[in-house]
Structure formats: structure tokens, C-alpha cells
MISENU-904913 format. One line per field, with one value per residue (C-alpha): residue in three letters; y, x, z. Coordinates in nm, 2 decimals. Each point is the difference from the previous one (the first is absolute). Layout:
<nodes>
residu <- [ALA  ...]
yy <- [Y  ...]
xx <- [X  ...]
zz <- [Z  ...]
</nodes>
This chain:
<nodes>
residu <- [MET  GLU  LEU  LYS  PHE  ASP  GLN  ARG  LYS  VAL  MET  LEU  THR  GLU  THR  ILE  LEU  ARG  ASP  ALA  HIS  GLN  SER  GLN  ALA  ALA  THR  ARG  MET  ARG  LEU  ASP  GLU  MET  LEU  PRO  VAL  LEU  GLU  GLN  LEU  ASP  GLU  ILE  GLY  TYR  TYR  SER  ILE  GLU  ALA  TRP  GLY  GLY  ALA  THR  PHE  ASP  SER  CYS  LEU  ARG  PHE  LEU  ASN  GLU  ASP  PRO  TRP  GLU  ARG  LEU  ARG  LEU  LEU  LYS  SER  HIS  LEU  LYS  THR  PRO  ILE  GLN  MET  LEU  LEU  ARG  GLY  GLN  ASN  LEU  LEU  GLY  TYR  ARG  HIS  TYR  ALA  ASP  ASP  VAL  VAL  GLU  GLN  PHE  VAL  ALA  LYS  SER  ILE  GLU  ASN  GLY  VAL  GLY  VAL  VAL  ARG  VAL  PHE  ASP  ALA  LEU  ASN  ASP  PRO  ARG  ASN  LEU  GLU  VAL  SER  MET  GLN  ALA  ILE  LYS  LYS  TYR  GLY  GLY  VAL  CYS  GLU  ALA  THR  ILE  CYS  TYR  THR  SER  ALA  GLU  ILE  GLU  GLY  ARG  GLU  VAL  PHE  ASP  ASN  ASP  TYR  PHE  VAL  ASN  LEU  ALA  LYS  GLN  LEU  GLU  GLU  MET  GLY  ALA  ASP  ASN  ILE  CYS  LEU  LYS  ASP  MET  ALA  ASN  LEU  LEU  LEU  PRO  LEU  ARG  ALA  TYR  GLU  LEU  VAL  LYS  ALA  LEU  LYS  ALA  VAL  LEU  LYS  PRO  GLU  THR  LYS  ILE  HIS  VAL  HIS  THR  HIS  ASN  THR  THR  GLY  THR  GLY  ASP  MET  VAL  TYR  LEU  MET  CYS  ILE  LEU  ALA  GLY  ALA  ASP  ILE  VAL  ASP  THR  ALA  LEU  SER  PRO  LEU  GLY  ASN  GLY  THR  SER  GLN  PRO  ALA  THR  GLU  PRO  LEU  VAL  ALA  THR  LEU  LYS  GLY  THR  PRO  TYR  ASP  THR  GLY  ILE  ASP  ILE  ASN  LYS  LEU  LEU  PRO  ILE  VAL  LYS  HIS  PHE  LYS  THR  VAL  GLU  LYS  ARG  LEU  LYS  ASP  ASP  LYS  ILE  LEU  ASN  GLU  LYS  SER  LYS  GLY  ILE  ASP  VAL  ASN  THR  LEU  LEU  TYR  GLN  VAL  PRO  GLY  GLY  MET  LEU  SER  ASN  LEU  ILE  ASN  GLN  LEU  GLU  LYS  ALA  GLY  LYS  ALA  ASP  LYS  LEU  MET  GLU  CYS  LEU  ALA  GLU  VAL  PRO  ASN  VAL  ARG  ARG  ASP  CYS  GLY  TYR  PRO  PRO  LEU  VAL  THR  PRO  SER  SER  GLN  ILE  VAL  GLY  THR  GLN  ALA  VAL  MET  ASN  VAL  VAL  MET  GLY  LYS  ARG  TYR  LYS  MET  VAL  THR  LYS  GLU  THR  LYS  ASP  LEU  PHE  ALA  GLY  LYS  TYR  GLY  THR  LEU  PRO  MET  PRO  LEU  ASN  GLU  GLU  VAL  ALA  GLU  ILE  VAL  LEU  LYS  GLY  ALA  ASP  ARG  ILE  THR  CYS  ARG  PRO  ALA  ASP  LEU  LEU  ALA  PRO  GLU  TYR  GLU  GLU  ILE  LYS  ALA  LYS  LEU  ILE  SER  LEU  GLY  TYR  TYR  GLU  LYS  GLU  GLU  ASP  VAL  LEU  SER  TYR  ALA  VAL  PHE  GLU  GLN  VAL  ALA  GLU  ASN  PHE  PHE  LYS  TRP  ARG  ALA  ALA  LYS  LYS  GLN  GLY  VAL  ASP  ARG  ASP  MET  ALA  LYS  GLY  GLU  VAL  TYR  PRO  VAL]
yy <- [-0.72  -0.38  -0.16  -0.35  -0.19  -0.36  0.01  -0.22  0.02  0.10  -0.18  0.16  -0.13  0.19  0.06  0.18  -0.30  -0.04  0.22  0.32  0.01  -0.16  0.29  0.28  -0.12  -0.26  -0.29  0.10  -0.06  -0.24  -0.29  0.16  0.29  -0.23  -0.23  0.25  0.04  -0.33  -0.11  0.34  -0.04  -0.35  0.13  0.26  -0.24  0.02  -0.24  -0.05  0.17  0.02  -0.06  -0.21  -0.04  0.28  0.17  -0.10  -0.32  0.18  0.28  -0.23  -0.18  0.29  0.30  -0.12  -0.31  -0.19  -0.34  0.06  -0.35  0.07  0.33  -0.18  -0.26  0.27  0.20  -0.31  -0.08  0.33  0.01  -0.19  0.24  -0.16  0.12  0.10  -0.01  0.13  -0.26  0.07  -0.33  -0.18  0.28  -0.07  0.29  0.04  0.13  -0.32  -0.30  -0.29  -0.37  -0.15  -0.20  0.31  0.19  -0.28  -0.04  0.38  0.01  -0.31  0.15  0.34  -0.15  -0.24  0.29  0.22  0.15  -0.03  0.20  0.00  0.29  -0.13  0.21  -0.01  0.32  -0.07  -0.13  -0.33  -0.27  -0.27  0.16  -0.05  -0.36  -0.17  0.25  0.00  -0.38  -0.01  0.26  -0.22  -0.32  0.13  0.16  0.38  0.24  0.06  0.37  0.01  0.35  0.21  0.28  0.31  0.19  0.21  0.10  0.15  -0.13  0.22  0.18  -0.32  -0.13  -0.35  -0.10  0.02  -0.18  -0.31  -0.03  0.00  -0.20  -0.28  -0.01  -0.01  -0.29  -0.19  0.04  -0.10  -0.32  -0.07  -0.01  0.36  0.06  0.38  0.22  0.30  0.30  0.14  0.36  0.05  0.37  0.14  0.02  -0.15  0.31  -0.01  -0.02  -0.25  -0.20  -0.01  -0.13  -0.26  -0.14  -0.01  -0.19  -0.25  -0.05  -0.08  -0.30  -0.15  -0.25  0.15  -0.16  0.14  0.31  0.31  0.16  0.34  0.14  0.35  0.27  0.37  0.12  0.21  0.10  -0.19  -0.32  0.08  0.08  -0.32  -0.21  0.17  -0.06  -0.36  -0.07  0.15  -0.23  -0.31  -0.05  -0.23  0.10  0.30  0.06  0.29  0.12  0.16  0.37  0.04  -0.20  0.05  0.21  0.13  -0.29  -0.23  -0.11  0.24  0.04  -0.25  0.24  0.23  -0.29  -0.16  0.33  0.05  -0.34  0.00  -0.03  -0.08  -0.34  -0.02  0.04  -0.18  -0.08  0.14  0.22  0.31  0.04  -0.33  0.13  0.31  -0.16  -0.19  0.32  0.16  -0.29  0.03  0.37  -0.08  -0.24  0.27  0.24  -0.26  -0.06  0.38  0.05  -0.28  0.19  -0.31  0.16  0.30  0.25  -0.02  -0.34  0.15  0.24  -0.01  -0.03  0.02  -0.08  -0.36  0.03  0.12  -0.24  -0.30  -0.02  -0.15  0.15  -0.27  0.02  0.38  -0.05  -0.24  0.24  0.28  -0.22  -0.13  0.36  0.13  -0.28  0.09  0.37  0.07  0.11  0.28  -0.26  -0.12  0.15  -0.13  -0.35  0.03  0.10  -0.30  -0.26  -0.01  -0.04  -0.30  -0.15  0.03  -0.16  -0.30  -0.08  0.23  -0.21  0.13  0.19  -0.22  -0.20  -0.12  0.16  0.35  -0.04  -0.14  0.28  0.27  -0.10  -0.03  0.35  0.14  -0.17  0.13  0.36  -0.02  -0.17  0.27  -0.27  -0.23  -0.37  0.07  -0.20  -0.26  -0.18  -0.38  0.04  0.20  -0.27  -0.26  0.20  0.03  -0.37  -0.12  -0.12  0.18  -0.12  0.12  0.38  0.15  0.17  -0.06  0.12  0.27  -0.23  0.26  0.05  -0.38  -0.06  0.25  -0.14  -0.37  0.00  -0.32  -0.18  -0.26  0.08  -0.24  -0.05  -0.26  0.06  0.12  -0.23  -0.30  0.06  -0.02  -0.33  -0.08  0.19  -0.03  -0.30  0.14  0.33  -0.19  -0.20  0.31  0.17  -0.30  -0.01  0.36  -0.08  0.24  -0.25  0.00  -0.06  -0.04  0.37  0.09  -0.18  0.22  0.32  -0.10  -0.10  0.34  0.23  -0.20  0.26  0.20  -0.32  -0.12  0.33  -0.04  -0.35  0.12  0.27  -0.26  -0.23  0.29  0.10  -0.36  -0.03  0.30  0.25  0.36  0.11  0.32  -0.22  -0.24  0.30  0.07  -0.25  -0.13  -0.38  -0.26  -0.17]
xx <- [5.22  0.00  -0.26  -0.11  -0.13  0.02  0.34  0.09  0.15  -0.27  -0.03  -0.13  -0.20  0.06  -0.31  0.15  -0.06  -0.37  -0.21  0.19  -0.07  -0.34  -0.09  0.15  0.01  -0.28  0.26  0.16  0.37  0.15  0.23  0.28  -0.02  0.06  0.27  0.29  0.00  -0.11  0.35  0.04  -0.33  0.10  0.30  -0.18  -0.11  -0.38  -0.22  -0.18  -0.07  -0.36  -0.01  -0.30  -0.37  -0.25  -0.08  0.33  -0.15  -0.29  0.22  0.26  -0.26  -0.23  0.24  0.36  -0.02  0.21  -0.06  -0.01  0.14  0.30  0.05  0.00  0.25  0.24  -0.02  0.08  0.30  0.15  -0.11  0.10  -0.20  -0.35  -0.25  -0.33  -0.34  -0.35  -0.28  -0.37  -0.08  -0.28  -0.02  0.37  0.08  -0.35  -0.33  -0.21  0.05  0.18  -0.04  0.24  0.19  0.08  0.11  0.23  0.16  0.05  0.18  0.21  0.11  0.07  0.24  0.15  0.07  0.17  -0.22  0.14  -0.24  -0.37  -0.20  -0.36  -0.30  -0.38  -0.20  -0.24  0.25  -0.18  0.25  -0.20  0.10  0.37  -0.01  0.09  0.26  0.17  0.01  0.14  0.27  0.12  -0.03  0.22  0.26  -0.08  0.01  -0.37  -0.07  -0.36  -0.15  -0.24  -0.15  -0.01  -0.33  -0.19  -0.37  -0.20  -0.34  -0.18  0.32  0.20  0.29  -0.11  0.33  0.18  0.32  -0.20  -0.13  0.34  0.17  -0.26  0.04  0.38  -0.01  -0.24  0.23  0.30  -0.18  -0.07  0.38  0.10  0.38  -0.05  -0.30  -0.03  -0.19  -0.11  -0.11  -0.11  -0.10  0.23  -0.28  0.20  0.12  0.33  -0.10  -0.28  0.26  0.23  -0.29  -0.10  0.35  0.06  -0.33  0.10  0.35  -0.14  -0.20  0.18  0.28  0.36  0.08  -0.30  0.12  -0.22  0.03  -0.16  -0.12  -0.13  0.00  0.08  -0.33  -0.09  0.35  0.03  0.18  0.35  -0.14  -0.20  0.30  0.21  -0.26  -0.05  0.37  0.02  -0.29  0.18  -0.08  0.25  -0.04  -0.14  -0.07  0.18  0.05  0.31  -0.06  -0.06  -0.32  -0.04  -0.24  -0.34  -0.22  0.30  0.19  0.22  0.34  0.28  0.29  -0.13  -0.10  0.34  0.16  -0.23  0.08  0.37  0.21  -0.30  -0.10  -0.24  0.27  -0.10  0.36  -0.06  0.27  -0.17  0.29  -0.09  -0.35  0.10  0.09  -0.32  -0.19  0.17  -0.12  -0.36  0.00  0.03  -0.29  -0.20  0.07  -0.12  -0.32  -0.06  0.09  -0.25  -0.26  -0.05  0.15  -0.20  0.16  -0.32  0.10  0.30  -0.19  -0.20  -0.38  -0.16  -0.34  0.11  -0.03  -0.36  -0.12  0.24  0.03  0.34  0.17  -0.10  -0.36  0.00  0.13  -0.29  -0.26  0.13  0.01  -0.35  -0.14  0.18  -0.15  -0.34  0.06  -0.04  0.35  -0.15  -0.15  0.33  -0.04  -0.36  0.14  0.28  -0.26  -0.21  0.28  -0.02  -0.37  0.02  0.28  -0.22  -0.30  0.20  0.17  0.31  0.23  0.36  0.04  0.25  -0.04  -0.26  -0.23  0.13  -0.11  -0.34  -0.07  0.14  -0.21  -0.32  0.07  0.03  -0.33  -0.18  0.10  -0.03  -0.35  -0.12  -0.14  0.19  0.00  -0.23  0.25  0.22  0.30  0.03  0.31  -0.19  -0.28  0.27  0.17  -0.33  -0.08  0.32  0.16  0.33  0.00  -0.11  -0.01  0.17  -0.32  -0.37  -0.17  -0.26  -0.30  -0.23  0.25  0.06  -0.37  0.02  0.32  -0.07  -0.38  -0.04  0.30  0.17  0.30  0.28  0.19  0.25  0.35  -0.08  0.25  -0.18  -0.27  0.26  0.07  0.36  0.07  0.37  -0.02  -0.30  0.18  0.31  -0.21  -0.16  0.34  0.14  -0.30  0.06  0.36  0.17  0.14  0.38  0.05  -0.19  0.04  -0.20  -0.30  0.03  0.03  -0.31  -0.19  0.06  -0.03  -0.17  -0.05  0.31  0.21  -0.15  0.10  0.35  0.02  -0.11  0.28  0.25  -0.09  0.01  0.35  0.13  -0.14  0.19  -0.28  0.11  0.07  -0.21  -0.29  0.06  -0.02  -0.35  -0.28  0.08  0.08  0.05  -0.32]
zz <- [1.24  0.00  -0.22  0.10  -0.29  -0.14  -0.17  -0.29  -0.34  -0.26  -0.33  -0.32  -0.29  -0.32  -0.21  -0.30  -0.23  0.09  0.22  -0.06  -0.37  0.05  0.23  -0.20  -0.36  -0.06  0.02  -0.32  0.08  -0.26  0.07  -0.21  0.25  0.29  -0.13  0.00  0.38  0.14  0.11  0.17  0.18  0.10  0.18  0.22  0.27  -0.02  0.18  -0.33  -0.33  -0.09  -0.38  -0.09  0.06  0.06  -0.34  -0.16  -0.14  -0.17  -0.12  -0.15  -0.21  -0.08  -0.07  -0.02  -0.21  0.26  0.14  0.38  0.07  -0.22  0.18  0.33  -0.12  -0.14  0.33  0.20  -0.22  0.11  0.36  0.31  0.22  0.04  -0.25  0.16  -0.16  0.09  -0.02  0.06  0.17  -0.17  -0.26  -0.10  -0.23  -0.15  0.13  0.07  0.22  -0.17  0.08  0.25  -0.26  -0.20  0.32  0.10  -0.34  -0.04  0.33  -0.09  -0.33  0.15  0.24  -0.25  -0.24  0.26  0.27  0.35  0.21  -0.06  0.15  0.00  0.09  -0.02  -0.07  0.28  0.25  -0.01  0.10  -0.18  -0.33  0.09  0.11  -0.33  -0.11  0.34  0.01  -0.35  0.08  0.29  -0.21  -0.28  0.22  -0.02  0.29  0.09  0.08  0.10  -0.01  0.20  -0.21  0.22  0.01  0.24  0.06  0.28  0.10  0.25  0.09  0.06  -0.21  -0.10  -0.15  0.33  0.12  0.10  -0.35  -0.16  0.28  -0.02  -0.38  0.02  0.26  -0.23  -0.30  0.21  0.10  -0.37  -0.06  -0.08  0.02  -0.01  0.07  -0.23  0.11  -0.34  -0.01  -0.36  0.02  0.27  0.25  0.29  0.19  0.19  0.37  -0.09  -0.19  0.31  0.22  -0.25  -0.07  0.38  0.05  -0.28  0.14  0.34  -0.12  -0.30  0.02  0.02  -0.33  -0.18  -0.19  -0.03  -0.34  -0.04  -0.34  -0.06  -0.26  0.03  -0.15  0.30  0.08  0.32  -0.13  0.13  0.35  -0.01  -0.07  0.26  0.27  -0.11  0.02  0.35  0.09  -0.12  -0.37  -0.17  -0.37  -0.19  -0.37  -0.17  -0.36  -0.14  -0.04  -0.38  0.06  0.37  0.21  -0.11  -0.08  0.02  0.31  0.21  -0.17  0.09  0.03  0.27  0.22  -0.04  0.10  0.29  0.16  -0.07  0.31  0.22  0.15  -0.30  -0.27  -0.31  -0.09  -0.35  -0.15  -0.15  -0.24  -0.16  -0.06  -0.19  -0.34  0.01  0.08  -0.30  -0.23  0.12  -0.06  -0.37  0.04  0.18  -0.29  -0.26  0.19  0.02  -0.37  -0.09  0.21  0.23  0.31  0.12  0.24  0.21  0.11  0.16  0.22  0.32  0.02  0.34  -0.16  0.03  0.38  -0.04  -0.26  0.04  -0.38  -0.11  -0.31  -0.24  0.11  -0.04  -0.36  -0.07  0.14  -0.22  -0.31  0.05  0.05  -0.31  -0.21  0.14  -0.07  0.37  0.10  0.20  0.24  0.14  0.35  0.03  -0.09  0.25  0.27  -0.10  0.03  0.38  -0.01  -0.24  0.21  0.31  -0.17  -0.10  0.33  0.00  -0.23  -0.02  -0.33  -0.19  -0.32  -0.08  0.28  -0.08  -0.37  0.11  0.25  -0.23  -0.30  0.21  0.14  -0.35  -0.10  0.30  -0.08  -0.38  0.01  0.25  0.23  0.23  -0.12  -0.29  -0.20  0.17  -0.15  0.01  0.21  0.26  0.02  0.04  0.28  0.19  -0.07  0.17  -0.32  0.07  0.36  0.34  0.03  0.31  0.14  -0.05  -0.32  -0.01  -0.03  -0.15  -0.29  -0.02  -0.07  -0.29  -0.14  0.04  -0.08  0.19  -0.16  0.22  0.22  0.08  0.32  -0.11  -0.13  -0.36  -0.17  0.16  -0.27  -0.29  -0.17  -0.11  -0.32  -0.08  -0.24  -0.18  -0.06  -0.12  -0.24  -0.14  -0.05  -0.18  -0.23  -0.09  -0.09  0.24  0.26  0.03  0.37  0.32  0.09  -0.31  0.16  0.31  -0.21  -0.19  0.32  0.16  -0.30  -0.28  -0.28  0.09  0.00  -0.33  -0.16  0.13  -0.13  -0.34  0.01  0.11  -0.29  -0.25  0.13  -0.04  -0.35  -0.11  -0.04  -0.02  0.36  -0.05  -0.10  0.29  0.24  -0.11  -0.04  -0.34  0.02  -0.27  -0.11]
</nodes>
């Protein structure tokens, strides 16, 4: 049987240094666990190695006592393969919108310190929230990978996020300067045959030089099939994770895909024998994460509930933690059932940071309080008010009246309402006595209290305080 598909060599992005351990082990892989195999990873022939951004920044400061900027510089000193990062557009790596001057400076310093490819997304798929970061990526010489967050929803029996929705969004991002278009499937909701149709539709309208980069997880067990169908449809790059931290809530494993494509027109050109020593190393990292009770075997499995509730792994963990703190762990299934209702009420946002946390927390409140929207978070109000951007679909106006209680809504780009803030933040950091370099200003801008605690730890370490004391919260007076 002759198969007629778009045939081209496929490139891989390796996620073992970022999304793989973020998805399975709360982003707790340490720099010293990465350094021994960087040269080997560099020789594999990946399109890029994702190693920065996402939750790595927060985790370095909050849990690992590492300067994320120093991590980036050290990684770059060992890697010629482009380092890829994940950036949340106007949210940067935090949870609110930052002023344009902070966004531009953050992108500039990321590229200066070693980032080569910047994957930038907005939780609402609002291109206005990507404008400044995309312009900065191009200005400072990075590869701009603009992202479409995949989602789905039926209204009156019709899929509203159809091919036209995604194609129009992709064309708009391409016109804004995107080098690559990433199709980002946060919760493994994109099913194989749908994936084939969608990539075909994108390929038909995008410029030949615009690469399509597909990202999924294996949460629902369909990730490998999704990638194969995307490749047959013409996808240029896919994300994979080496098997010790691959599959489950992480990306499909690297080695099986390399083996599957070997000797075909889609051959990655990667020698699987070169992967084996690296896999062996990361098995020791996997064991350490398990021994420290950070990596749970559940994250390795398949959960089809994700297809029903569209809840990504990180969002599910948040739901469980919130319910346990409220003493309502038995209400989990009710909360999962409430998530689609809240999502519908607030205009069907894709469930990705920060919209996933906003929708999930509100669902928990609706269930725990025994009455929907009896208590509303500030973030839910801001979402309804347009302060995160334009929602993909219309709001439930009856619920909006309850949530907003007459408060104003905005229709402009949210960051247009923010005054420049970089110099003010820098002045404050200097006055506190923690400023050492410009990157410190950006750490403080995005994670103020967490960064301040790290700066205290850094000062304690430099002043020779006992290391065990420095690891806690005891600092010199």
C-alpha cells in the first residue's frame, strides 16, 4: 500500500530539562543533575532543547535556591543547540500583566543570557497580549515561536473552535512576525485525526518557511498517535521527552518516535544509540525525584478524565490541594464537573496558566460554598472584566452581572492601562540593598517576595552563614 503524505525530515525539541520535569515532578530537577549530560545532549541533533521559562524560574528561586539567570548562562556555556524557553506573553513568567518596558527588558535579557527560541503564548489566545513580546523577540535576535493554545468547545452541538478559528489566528500571528507557529495542546485534548486535519489546514495557508511546531502531552494516552498524524500532515517539529521523564503528564517519549521514523522520509537523523547513555543518567534523576517523593507514579499513567473535563495535570493538582486544605477532598468529582460550567460562563478560555487556575479555583468555590458564585475571586472578576484580554467566546451575561456587580469592563489591550514600571522596581530593589545586576530587577519584578527571599539567602551564603541556616529562612540581621 502506498501512503501519500507530505514528506519531510522531522525535527525534535527535547523537553527533559523543562516541561518534562515541570509536568511530572513540580519542576524540581536541579542544575547539577543537568550539567553532566549537556555535551551529550548537544551532540544529538535536536532542533532545540527546552530548558528555561515556564515554572523553572519560580522553582529555581522558591525551592532550589538557584538563580535562574545563572542557570541559563551555565546551560548556554555547554550548549550550541538553541535553548528554548516558554514565555506567557504579557504575563512573562508570572500571573499578572506587566508593563511593556518590563516585558521588553525581560525578553532582551533572556536572549542576551542564552535563549535562542522563544515560545510565546497567551492564555486567551488574544494576539494583542503577544504584540510587545513578539516585537522584542525579533528586535533582540531570537527565533519567535508564536503559539496557539489548542482548545475545544461545543455550543448548540457545533464545535466553535474549528479549523477557521485556528487558521485565522495562525495567519494573524504570522503577519505579526512569527518565525514558527506552535500548536500547543496543554492537556492532550487534540485527538489524532483532528490533529491531522488541523495541521493540514495550517500548512495550506502559512508561508513555506513558517515552521509548524506541535506540542502535546501523553496524559490521555494519545500523544504518540497525535504526533504521527501531525508528522504525516506536514508538521516540521514536535516536542518529546526522554523516557525516564516522558509520557503520562509529560510529552511522548523521544526514543520510540526516533525509532518509528527511522528509515522513512521523516527520519529525524537522530542516532538512538547516542540517546541511551543520556537515558541512563536521567534514570538516576528519576529515582532521586521518586525517593524525595516529588515524582508520583500517577503522573506516569493515563487518565481519560482529561478528555471529559479538559483539566491539565497541573490544574488537577491545584484542585486537589485546594480541596484538601478546605477539608473537602470528597468533592473532587463535583469540582471536575463544575470546571466546564465555569469555563462556559466566562467565555470558554483555554485552560492554561493563568486561566486554568482562575477557572479551577472558582469551580472549587462554587462547590464548597454550596452556591455558584456566592464568593468570587478577584481574578475571576478581572477575567470577566476583560483585564486579561478578550475572551474567545461571549460571556454568560447573567453570571457576569453577578460577578461584576456593575463594575466597569475594558475592551482595550490590558497593558495599555499600565504605566512603565521598570525603573521604579529597580529603584526599590536598590533601596532594599539587594541589587547586583539588571537581571535581579526582572526576578524581583516577576516574583517580588520569592525573589526577595532568594536575595536574602544569597547574601547569607556570601557572608559565610552556616549553609544549613542559609537553606532555611534565617538570615543575618
